[in-house]
C-alpha positions in Angstrom: 0.0 0.0 0.0 1.4 3.4 -1.0 1.5 6.5 1.2 -1.1 8.1 -1.1 -3.5 5.1 -0.8 -3.2 5.1 3.0 -3.7 8.9 3.2 -6.8 8.7 1.0 -8.3 5.9 3.1 -7.6 7.9 6.2 -9.3 10.9 4.8 -12.3 8.9 3.7 -12.6 7.2 7.2 -12.3 10.6 8.9 -15.0 12.1 6.7 -17.4 9.2 7.3 -16.9 9.5 11.1 -17.5 13.3 10.8 -20.7 12.8 8.8 -21.9 10.2 11.3 -21.3 12.5 14.3 -23.1 15.3 12.4 -26.1 13.1 11.8 -26.1 12.2 15.5 -26.1 15.9 16.3 -22.9 15.9 18.2 -21.2 19.2 17.1 -18.3 19.0 19.5 -17.4 15.6 18.2 -17.8 16.8 14.6 -15.2 19.6 15.3 -12.8 17.2 17.0 -13.0 14.7 14.2 -12.4 17.4 11.6 -9.3 18.6 13.4 -7.8 15.2 13.9 -4.7 14.7 11.7 -3.1 11.6 10.4 0.4 12.5 11.8 -0.9 12.3 15.4 -1.3 8.5 15.4 2.2 7.4 16.2 2.7 9.6 19.2 -0.8 8.8 20.4 -0.2 5.1 20.2 3.2 5.4 22.0 1.7 7.5 24.7 -1.3 5.4 25.4 0.6 2.1 25.9 1.8 2.0 29.5 4.8 -0.3 28.9 7.6 1.5 27.0 9.0 -1.7 25.6 5.6 -2.6 24.1 5.3 0.8 22.6 8.8 0.5 21.1 7.9 -2.9 19.5 4.7 -1.5 18.1 6.5 1.4 16.5 9.3 -0.8 15.2 12.1 0.9 17.2 15.2 -1.1 18.2 15.8 1.1 21.2 13.3 2.3 23.8 15.1 5.6 24.0 13.9 6.6 20.6 10.3 5.9 21.5 10.7 7.8 24.8 12.4 10.9 23.3 10.5 11.3 20.1 7.0 9.8 20.5 6.0 9.5 24.2 3.9 12.5 25.2 2.8 11.6 28.7 2.5 14.3 31.2 2.2 14.2 34.9 -1.1 13.2 36.3 -2.5 15.9 38.5 -5.0 15.4 41.3 -8.3 17.3 40.9 -8.6 20.4 42.9 -11.2 20.6 45.7 -14.1 22.7 44.6 
């Protein structure tokens, strides 16, 4: 599969999801879907997997340091403030 084919399928799937959210009258979701970009998938995947070695394997990295430096975007978890 070429880059162009993958990109086109991505755009078609995103548009189908946007239309579905529009039909379901979910304007916030429509906006979020429309703004979602293809390039955000690798960092998102790396950040959502808790185990760094599993994330490295998924992304095809030989060293975990690459995954940690370039793709992991995990911030500190803050406790909610007391209202």
